[in-house]
C-alpha positions in Angstrom: 93.2 90.0 63.5 91.3 89.6 66.9 92.1 86.4 69.2 91.1 85.1 72.2 92.6 85.1 75.7 91.5 82.4 77.9 90.9 83.0 81.7 87.7 81.2 83.2 86.2 78.9 80.5 82.6 79.7 79.5 79.8 77.0 78.8 81.1 76.6 75.2 84.4 75.5 76.6 85.9 73.0 78.7 88.8 73.6 80.9 92.1 72.5 79.4 92.7 69.7 82.0 89.4 67.9 81.1 89.3 68.7 77.5 92.5 69.9 75.8 91.8 69.5 72.2 88.6 71.3 72.4 90.2 74.1 74.5 92.8 74.6 71.8 90.9 74.3 68.3 90.5 77.6 67.0 92.0 79.4 63.8 92.2 82.8 65.8 95.2 83.6 67.9 94.9 82.2 71.2 96.7 83.5 74.5 97.1 80.9 77.0 98.5 82.4 80.4 100.3 80.3 83.2 100.2 77.3 80.7 102.8 75.7 83.0 100.0 74.9 85.3 98.2 72.5 82.8 101.1 71.2 80.6 98.7 68.5 79.0 97.6 71.7 76.7 101.0 71.5 75.0 100.4 68.2 73.4 96.9 69.7 72.0 98.6 72.4 70.5 101.3 70.3 69.0 98.5 68.3 67.3 96.8 71.5 66.3 100.1 72.7 64.7 100.6 69.3 63.0 97.2 70.0 61.4 97.7 73.7 60.6 101.2 75.2 61.3 100.4 78.5 60.7 102.5 81.1 62.7 101.3 83.0 65.6 98.2 80.9 66.2 99.1 80.6 69.9 100.9 82.9 72.3 101.7 81.0 75.5 102.8 83.0 78.8 103.9 81.7 82.1 105.8 82.4 85.3 108.3 79.5 84.6 111.0 78.7 82.0 110.0 76.3 79.6 113.4 74.4 79.5 112.9 74.1 83.4 109.5 72.4 83.0 109.1 68.4 83.2 110.0 66.6 79.7 106.1 66.2 79.1 106.1 70.1 78.7 109.0 69.5 75.9 106.1 68.8 73.4 106.5 72.0 71.3 110.2 71.6 70.7 111.0 72.9 67.2 107.7 74.7 67.1 108.4 77.4 69.5 110.1 81.0 69.6 110.6 81.8 73.1 110.6 85.3 74.1 112.1 86.3 77.7 110.7 89.6 79.2 
């Protein structure tokens, strides 16, 4: 299954800080790199997973440990399977 990787947004997408719900609205797998730089996207992902909890829809990569982020970034507790590399 093909997915998307978000770097710079194109004309059809707004940056995650201005419209996180639209940014994550997809049925294809979506990889978001450096998610800790825009933790607001985690609440949008939580809403998407509440709507459709199919595993594997989102891959979050970052340079910070998830458990070291502010409490607002803990939105995905119970919906996250961390993988340390």
